[in-house]
C-alpha positions, -999 to +999 in steps of 0.1 A: +002+001-003+012+036-010+023+059+022-002+085+013-013+109+035-048+103+048-059+145+039-046+135+006-068+108-003-101+112-021-136+100-001-138+071-026-102+064-024-106+064+017-135+040+012-120+016-006-088+016+023-117+008+045-127-021+028-094-034+022-078-036+058-119-044+071-117-075+049-084-078+060-089-075+095-117-103+091-097-129+076-066-125+099-095-128+130-110-162+112-073-174+102-058-166+141-090-181+159-082-215+141-048-214+149-054-204+182-073-234+185-048-255+169-024-240+199-046-249+225-045-284+216-011-285+216-009-271+250-035-293+265-018-323+249+013-317+253+009-299+288+034-270+279+018-238+291+043-218+279+028-214+250+002-193+262+023-165+257+021-171+217-011-155+220-012-121+230+018-113+212+003-131+179-029-102+187-001-075+184+002-083+148-040-068+148-025-034+164-012-017+133-039-024+109-067-015+138-052+016+139-049+025+107-087+017+097-095+039+129-076+071+110-094+061+086-127+058+096-120+089+119-112+111+084-140+100+065-159+110+096-147+142+089-152+145+053-192+131+058-194+167+082-177+192+063-195+174+031-229+183+053-215+214+067-220+233+038-248+229+026 
């Protein structure tokens, strides 16, 4: 993805990025659920509870995407309020 400032993008480009990031977040969440299930099975089967520390570490991988998505939502909301105030 390009490293554009959000203020330089059009509203359609912002919505497109929002859809992409939402899809990425949902897809990775589904994949992580399956992987966490397999990891929990290994933890119980092998009695190796040290592996529990992997779960919060994997969830930190979502943090940059969630931050970018919240910035996109804020910019879209700001553009919507600017459009409505001009009427």
